[in-house]
C-alpha positions as a Markdown table, in Angstrom:
| # | Residue | x | y | z |
|---|---|---|---|---|
| 1 | Unk | -12.0 | 45.1 | 32.7 |
| 2 | Unk | -8.8 | 46.1 | 31.8 |
| 3 | Unk | -7.4 | 46.7 | 28.1 |
| 4 | Unk | -5.3 | 43.6 | 28.4 |
| 5 | Unk | -8.1 | 41.3 | 29.7 |
| 6 | Unk | -10.4 | 42.6 | 26.9 |
| 7 | Unk | -8.0 | 41.8 | 24.2 |
| 8 | Unk | -7.5 | 38.4 | 25.5 |
| 9 | Unk | -11.1 | 37.6 | 26.1 |
| 10 | Unk | -11.8 | 38.5 | 22.5 |
| 11 | Unk | -8.7 | 36.6 | 21.0 |
| 12 | Unk | -8.6 | 32.8 | 20.7 |
| 13 | Unk | -5.2 | 31.5 | 21.7 |
| 14 | Unk | -4.0 | 28.0 | 20.9 |
| 15 | Unk | -2.8 | 26.0 | 23.7 |
| 16 | Unk | 0.7 | 25.7 | 22.2 |
| 17 | Unk | 1.0 | 29.4 | 22.3 |
| 18 | Unk | -0.1 | 29.7 | 25.7 |
| 19 | Unk | 2.4 | 27.1 | 26.8 |
| 20 | Unk | 5.1 | 28.8 | 25.0 |
| 21 | Unk | 4.4 | 32.0 | 26.5 |
| 22 | Unk | 4.4 | 30.4 | 30.0 |
| 23 | Unk | 7.5 | 28.4 | 29.5 |
| 24 | Unk | 9.4 | 31.4 | 28.0 |
| 25 | Unk | 9.2 | 33.1 | 31.2 |
| 26 | Unk | 10.1 | 30.2 | 33.3 |
| 27 | Unk | 7.7 | 28.3 | 35.7 |
| 28 | Unk | 8.3 | 26.5 | 38.9 |
| 29 | Unk | 5.6 | 24.1 | 40.2 |
| 30 | Unk | 6.0 | 22.4 | 43.6 |
| 31 | Unk | 3.9 | 20.0 | 45.6 |
| 32 | Unk | 4.0 | 17.4 | 48.3 |
| 33 | Unk | 2.7 | 13.9 | 48.2 |
| 34 | Unk | 2.3 | 12.0 | 51.5 |
| 35 | Unk | 1.2 | 8.3 | 51.4 |
| 36 | Unk | -0.1 | 6.9 | 54.6 |
| 37 | Unk | -2.0 | 4.0 | 56.3 |
| 38 | Unk | -4.1 | 4.5 | 59.4 |
| 39 | Unk | -2.7 | 7.9 | 60.0 |
| 40 | Unk | 0.9 | 6.9 | 59.8 |
| 41 | Unk | 2.9 | 8.7 | 57.2 |
| 42 | Unk | 4.9 | 6.0 | 55.3 |
| 43 | Unk | 6.2 | 7.8 | 52.2 |
| 44 | Unk | 6.8 | 11.7 | 51.7 |
| 45 | Unk | 7.7 | 13.2 | 48.3 |
| 46 | Unk | 8.6 | 16.8 | 47.8 |
| 47 | Unk | 8.3 | 17.6 | 44.2 |
| 48 | Unk | 9.7 | 20.6 | 42.4 |
| 49 | Unk | 9.4 | 21.0 | 38.6 |
| 50 | Unk | 11.3 | 23.8 | 36.8 |
| 51 | Unk | 10.1 | 24.6 | 33.2 |
| 52 | Unk | 12.5 | 27.2 | 31.4 |
| 53 | Unk | 14.0 | 27.6 | 28.1 |
| 54 | Unk | 17.3 | 25.8 | 27.7 |
| 55 | Unk | 19.0 | 28.9 | 26.7 |
| 56 | Unk | 17.9 | 30.8 | 29.9 |
| 57 | Unk | 19.3 | 27.9 | 31.9 |
| 58 | Unk | 22.5 | 27.9 | 30.2 |
| 59 | Unk | 23.0 | 31.6 | 30.7 |
| 60 | Unk | 22.0 | 31.2 | 34.3 |
| 61 | Unk | 24.6 | 28.6 | 34.9 |
| 62 | Unk | 27.3 | 30.3 | 32.9 |
| 63 | Unk | 26.8 | 33.4 | 35.2 |
| 64 | Unk | 27.0 | 31.4 | 38.4 |
| 65 | Unk | 30.3 | 29.9 | 37.2 |
| 66 | Unk | 31.8 | 33.2 | 36.4 |
| 67 | Unk | 30.7 | 34.6 | 39.8 |
| 68 | Unk | 32.1 | 31.4 | 41.7 |
């Protein structure tokens, strides 16, 4: 086991701390939902969820506006 894995396995991390670390780096969750009857697809939903800190998003938008 690596040193990082040993450190985390011996340390209790609160759920809020874990979520804070994940969102701090930014996360993209994507998925597809298809609703159908008798083998006929009736509804297709493509879902994308972006979780990132607001200041990171603001900086990214500002950089894009400057370069455009």
